[in-house]
N, C-alpha and C positions, 0 to 999 in steps of 0.2 A: 532711757534712750539710748545709749551705745547698741546696747545689747540689742534691742529690738533692730538698730539699722542694722545689725551684720545677720540677726534675721533675714531680715528685706534682703540685701543682695543675694544671701547663698540661694530663696526660694527665686528670686527673679534669676540668678541663674539656671536652676532644675525646670525653670518656668518656659526658656526659651525654646521655639519653636513646636511649643506641647500643649494642647487642648487642654487645661486647668479650672475646676472649680474648686474657689475659693470661699468659706463662710468665713466670717468676720465679726465679731459684736467692733471693734476700732478699725471706724472707714477708710485709717491712712493706711491699712495694711491690703486696702484694694482698689487705694487714690487711683496707682497707675493703670489697675485694666483695662482692655480695650472695650470691654462692657461689664454695668455696675447692675445690678435687678436688687432695686430696695423694695425689701420684705415688710409689710406692715399687717398683726394682724394676719398673716398667713396667706397676706394675697401679695401678688408684685405691684405697688403701686406707682411706681416710675423705672424707668430701665435708659441705659446710658452712658456717656462717658462719666467722668470727674466732671467736667469739664461743661458738658451740658448738662449735669444733670446739677451744678449750682449754675448753672445759668436761670433755669424752672424756676429759682428762689422754691423747691417748693420743701419736702420735706426731707428728701437726703440732705441739701444744704440745712433747714434749722438746725437738725443731728449733729453734723459737720461743725458748722458755726459752734454750738452749745461744746461739742469735744474741743475747741480749740480754746471754748473762756476761759477753764483756768491755767492753760498755760499763758495767755496773753495778761492774766491777769498779778500773776506771777513775774512776770518779765517787766507790769508799768512798776510793780513793788520794786523790784530792786534799779529800773530807774529812778526813781523817785524816792528812794535812798542815797542812790550818787548825787542827786541834787541837793540834797541837804547839807 
């Protein structure tokens, strides 16, 4: 994640004031985009900002939640270890 954060910061600087097309598998990469097009089976099934797509609770929100699960599970496991 530290390397990813550095890359994201560099991209933010490069994209300022420009129209940029980003294709990503990790949704965190596009989370700050003005508009996200969520493509499934070759078709745009949802579009909007990250917040709008999360509010819709559709395919984007479900995938985003799944993407966060491993991180959440690791955080819970480390908290459990501290409590013991």
